[in-house]
C-alpha positions as CSV (number, residue, x, y, z in Angstrom):
1,M,15.3,-30.0,-2.4
2,S,18.9,-31.3,-2.3
3,Q,21.3,-30.6,0.5
4,L,23.1,-28.3,-1.9
5,D,20.1,-25.9,-1.7
6,I,20.2,-25.8,2.1
7,L,22.1,-22.9,3.7
8,D,23.5,-22.5,7.2
9,V,23.7,-18.8,7.7
10,P,24.1,-16.3,10.5
11,A,20.8,-14.3,10.8
12,K,20.5,-11.0,12.5
13,V,17.5,-10.5,14.9
14,I,15.5,-7.5,13.8
15,S,12.8,-7.8,16.4
16,V,11.0,-10.1,18.8
17,D,7.5,-9.3,20.1
18,R,4.7,-11.0,21.8
19,R,1.6,-11.6,19.7
20,E,-2.0,-12.6,20.2
21,G,-2.6,-16.3,20.8
22,D,0.1,-16.6,23.5
23,A,2.6,-16.5,20.5
24,F,5.9,-14.8,19.9
25,R,7.2,-13.5,16.6
26,A,10.7,-12.9,15.5
27,I,11.8,-11.1,12.3
28,L,15.3,-12.2,11.2
29,Y,17.5,-10.7,8.5
30,A,18.6,-13.7,6.4
31,P,18.6,-12.6,2.7
32,E,20.1,-15.8,1.4
33,I,17.1,-17.8,2.8
34,A,14.5,-15.1,2.0
35,S,15.5,-15.2,-1.6
36,R,14.9,-19.0,-1.9
37,A,12.1,-19.8,0.5
38,K,8.6,-21.0,-0.5
39,P,5.4,-21.0,1.5
40,M,5.1,-23.9,3.9
41,Q,8.9,-24.4,4.2
42,F,10.7,-24.2,7.5
43,I,14.1,-23.5,9.1
44,N,16.1,-25.1,11.9
45,V,17.3,-22.6,14.5
46,R,20.2,-22.8,16.9
47,V,18.7,-21.1,19.9
48,Q,22.0,-19.6,21.1
49,E,25.7,-19.7,20.3
50,S,26.6,-22.4,22.8
51,L,25.7,-26.1,22.3
52,D,23.1,-25.9,25.1
53,P,20.4,-26.7,23.9
54,L,22.3,-29.2,21.7
55,L,19.6,-29.7,19.0
56,R,18.2,-27.0,16.7
57,R,14.5,-26.2,16.8
58,P,12.3,-26.4,13.6
59,F,10.0,-23.4,12.9
60,S,7.8,-22.8,9.9
61,L,8.1,-19.6,8.0
62,S,5.1,-17.3,8.8
63,D,6.4,-14.6,6.4
64,V,9.1,-14.0,3.9
65,N,10.1,-10.7,2.3
66,P,12.8,-11.3,-0.4
67,H,12.9,-7.6,-1.2
68,V,14.3,-6.6,2.1
69,G,15.8,-10.0,3.0
70,T,13.8,-10.9,6.1
71,I,12.1,-14.0,7.3
72,E,9.6,-14.4,10.1
73,I,8.9,-17.2,12.5
74,T,6.0,-17.5,15.0
75,W,6.0,-19.8,18.0
76,M,4.5,-20.6,21.4
77,V,6.6,-21.3,24.4
78,V,6.6,-25.1,25.0
79,G,9.9,-25.7,26.6
80,R,13.3,-24.3,27.6
81,G,14.5,-23.6,24.1
82,T,11.5,-21.7,22.9
83,K,11.6,-19.7,26.2
84,M,15.2,-18.7,25.5
85,M,14.2,-17.4,22.1
86,T,11.8,-14.9,23.7
87,Q,14.9,-13.3,25.2
88,W,16.6,-12.6,21.8
89,K,17.7,-9.0,21.4
90,P,17.8,-6.8,18.2
91,N,21.1,-7.2,16.3
92,Q,21.9,-10.5,18.0
93,T,23.0,-13.2,15.6
94,V,21.4,-16.6,15.5
95,H,22.4,-19.5,13.2
96,V,19.7,-20.7,10.8
97,L,19.5,-23.7,8.6
98,G,17.2,-23.6,5.6
99,P,15.1,-23.3,3.7
100,L,13.9,-26.9,4.6
101,G,11.1,-29.1,3.4
102,N,9.3,-29.2,0.1
103,G,6.9,-26.3,0.6
104,V,4.6,-25.3,-2.2
105,G,5.7,-23.7,-5.4
106,P,3.8,-21.5,-7.9
107,D,2.3,-24.6,-9.7
108,F,0.3,-25.3,-6.5
109,L,-2.1,-22.5,-7.4
110,E,-2.0,-22.9,-11.2
111,N,-5.5,-22.8,-12.7
112,K,-7.0,-22.5,-9.3
113,R,-10.0,-20.3,-8.6
114,K,-10.4,-21.0,-4.9
115,L,-8.0,-21.9,-2.1
116,I,-9.4,-23.3,1.2
117,L,-7.1,-23.0,4.1
118,L,-7.8,-24.9,7.3
119,A,-5.8,-24.2,10.5
120,G,-5.9,-25.2,14.1
121,G,-4.0,-23.4,16.8
122,T,-0.4,-22.6,15.9
123,G,-1.0,-24.3,12.5
124,F,-2.1,-20.9,11.4
125,A,1.4,-19.5,11.4
126,P,2.8,-21.2,8.2
127,I,-0.5,-20.9,6.3
128,Q,-0.3,-17.1,6.3
129,L,2.3,-16.8,3.6
130,L,0.4,-19.1,1.3
131,G,-2.7,-17.1,1.8
132,V,-0.9,-13.9,0.9
133,R,0.7,-15.4,-2.2
134,A,-2.7,-16.8,-3.3
135,R,-4.3,-13.4,-3.1
136,E,-1.4,-11.9,-5.1
137,K,-2.3,-14.3,-7.9
138,G,-6.0,-13.3,-7.6
139,V,-7.1,-16.7,-6.2
140,D,-10.2,-16.5,-4.0
141,T,-9.1,-17.6,-0.6
142,I,-11.0,-18.7,2.5
143,L,-9.4,-19.4,5.9
144,I,-11.2,-21.6,8.4
145,Y,-9.3,-21.2,11.7
146,G,-10.0,-22.6,15.1
147,A,-8.6,-22.9,18.6
148,K,-9.8,-24.1,22.0
149,S,-10.4,-20.6,23.2
150,R,-10.1,-16.9,22.2
151,H,-6.8,-16.4,23.9
152,L,-5.2,-19.1,21.8
153,L,-6.2,-17.5,18.4
154,M,-3.4,-15.8,16.5
155,N,-3.8,-12.5,14.7
156,T,-5.4,-12.9,11.3
157,D,-5.2,-9.2,10.2
158,R,-2.5,-9.9,7.5
159,L,-4.9,-12.2,5.6
160,K,-7.9,-9.9,6.1
161,E,-5.9,-7.0,4.6
162,V,-5.2,-8.9,1.4
163,G,-8.9,-9.9,1.0
164,C,-9.1,-13.4,2.4
165,K,-12.4,-14.5,3.8
166,I,-11.9,-15.4,7.5
167,C,-14.1,-17.9,9.3
168,T,-13.1,-18.3,13.0
169,C,-14.3,-20.8,15.6
170,T,-13.5,-21.7,19.2
171,E,-14.3,-24.9,21.1
172,D,-15.7,-22.9,24.0
173,G,-17.5,-20.3,22.0
174,S,-15.5,-17.4,23.3
175,Y,-14.8,-16.0,19.8
176,G,-16.4,-16.7,16.5
177,S,-18.6,-19.7,16.0
178,K,-18.7,-22.4,18.7
179,G,-17.4,-25.7,17.5
180,L,-14.5,-27.3,15.6
181,V,-12.7,-26.5,12.4
182,T,-14.4,-29.5,10.8
183,D,-17.9,-28.2,11.8
184,M,-17.2,-24.9,10.0
185,A,-15.5,-26.6,7.1
186,E,-18.5,-28.8,6.5
187,L,-20.7,-25.7,6.3
188,Q,-18.3,-24.0,3.9
189,L,-18.0,-27.0,1.7
190,E,-21.8,-27.0,1.3
191,L,-21.6,-23.3,0.2
192,I,-18.8,-24.0,-2.2
193,A,-20.7,-26.9,-3.7
194,E,-23.5,-24.4,-4.6
195,E,-21.0,-22.4,-6.6
196,K,-20.6,-25.4,-8.9
197,I,-16.8,-24.8,-9.3
198,D,-15.0,-27.6,-11.1
199,P,-13.0,-29.5,-8.4
200,E,-9.9,-29.1,-10.6
201,N,-10.1,-25.4,-10.0
202,L,-10.2,-25.9,-6.2
203,V,-7.5,-26.9,-3.7
204,A,-7.3,-27.1,0.1
205,L,-4.5,-27.2,2.6
206,G,-4.7,-27.9,6.3
207,C,-2.2,-27.4,9.1
208,G,-2.8,-28.2,12.8
209,P,-3.0,-31.1,15.3
210,T,-3.0,-34.6,13.8
211,P,-6.6,-35.4,15.0
212,M,-7.9,-32.3,13.3
213,L,-6.1,-33.2,10.0
214,A,-7.5,-36.8,10.2
215,A,-11.0,-35.4,10.7
216,I,-10.6,-33.0,7.7
217,E,-9.3,-35.8,5.6
218,N,-12.5,-37.8,6.3
219,L,-14.6,-34.8,5.5
220,F,-12.9,-34.1,2.2
221,A,-13.1,-37.8,1.2
222,D,-16.7,-37.1,0.1
223,T,-15.5,-34.4,-2.3
224,N,-13.2,-34.4,-5.3
225,I,-11.3,-31.4,-4.0
226,P,-7.6,-32.2,-3.6
227,L,-6.6,-31.9,0.0
228,Y,-3.0,-31.3,1.1
229,I,-1.8,-31.3,4.7
230,S,1.3,-29.9,6.4
231,L,2.6,-32.1,9.1
232,E,4.5,-31.2,12.3
233,S,7.0,-33.6,13.7
234,K,9.9,-33.6,16.2
235,M,13.2,-33.7,14.2
236,A,16.9,-33.4,15.0
237,C,18.6,-32.6,11.7
238,G,15.9,-31.2,9.3
239,Y,17.3,-32.7,6.2
240,G,16.7,-36.5,6.3
241,L,19.7,-38.0,8.0
242,C,18.3,-38.8,11.5
243,Q,15.1,-40.5,10.3
244,G,13.4,-39.1,13.4
245,C,10.4,-37.6,11.7
246,A,9.1,-40.7,9.7
247,V,5.4,-41.0,9.0
248,R,3.8,-44.1,7.5
249,A,2.8,-44.0,3.9
250,V,-0.6,-45.4,2.7
251,D,1.2,-47.3,0.0
252,P,3.0,-50.2,1.8
253,Q,5.6,-50.3,-1.0
254,R,6.6,-46.7,-0.1
255,G,7.0,-47.6,3.6
256,Y,7.6,-44.3,5.2
257,Y,8.0,-40.6,4.3
258,R,10.3,-38.2,6.1
259,V,8.4,-35.1,7.1
260,C,11.6,-32.9,6.8
261,T,12.4,-33.7,3.2
262,D,9.4,-35.5,1.6
263,G,7.2,-33.0,3.4
264,P,6.0,-31.2,5.4
265,V,3.3,-30.9,2.7
266,F,1.7,-34.1,1.5
267,L,-1.4,-35.1,-0.3
268,A,-3.6,-36.2,2.6
269,K,-4.5,-39.5,0.8
270,D,-0.8,-40.4,0.7
271,V,0.0,-40.6,4.5
272,E,-1.6,-42.4,7.4
273,L,-3.0,-40.2,10.1
274,E,-4.0,-41.6,13.4
275,S,-7.0,-39.7,15.0
276,E,-7.4,-39.6,18.7
């Protein structure tokens, strides 16, 4: 996406509410962005009219409705800026830069019979829109979603309603299966293998903590299923100028990718992930 495709627009706050998983959700009226946005893209938000905080905050789009002109972001409070956002009021105006990042277009699901979504914690938020779009195209979709505990799981009803298969796990066993996303993914991959689907008709995408993504990459290395990952990174500008979101490429000649413009979605085999 070129900088000419990026808009800086005033968005009207429609609503802000608290959600499951210690999360907050804001629905914003921003028709210019809603008409252009793709799944897995993000926006940069100026938290308030003043320059305090100075830097905008990046948020993935958890839903887009181009018909009514709204976009949705979902977040957890992790600092002063995100705390201030919980105090937004209906009809308030906030400035939004976007849509940002590569996202995934219609060709991502072309000729696909099954989509495997893997999410950890707040990594579920941006995956929702892709799951909905996949089901609209008739693609069989499975979500493997995990968190440390039940109270950190976000609401998955939107994907259930469109017919996605939901597999949930928690590390402490307080909801769903006890274990990690990779444990459940390994089991589901065994079941998928029994279906004998051509790997060219399968695609997977993961979003969550880097150690989880690294473990998923290792798991999928034993398959021929293409695995994409959506990376999270601190960034100041959101469109490639500050170089603050660089991630090392596997190909030494490529050097580094910028998460904000080359990503956030990458083929897992193209980037180096450091597991902890």
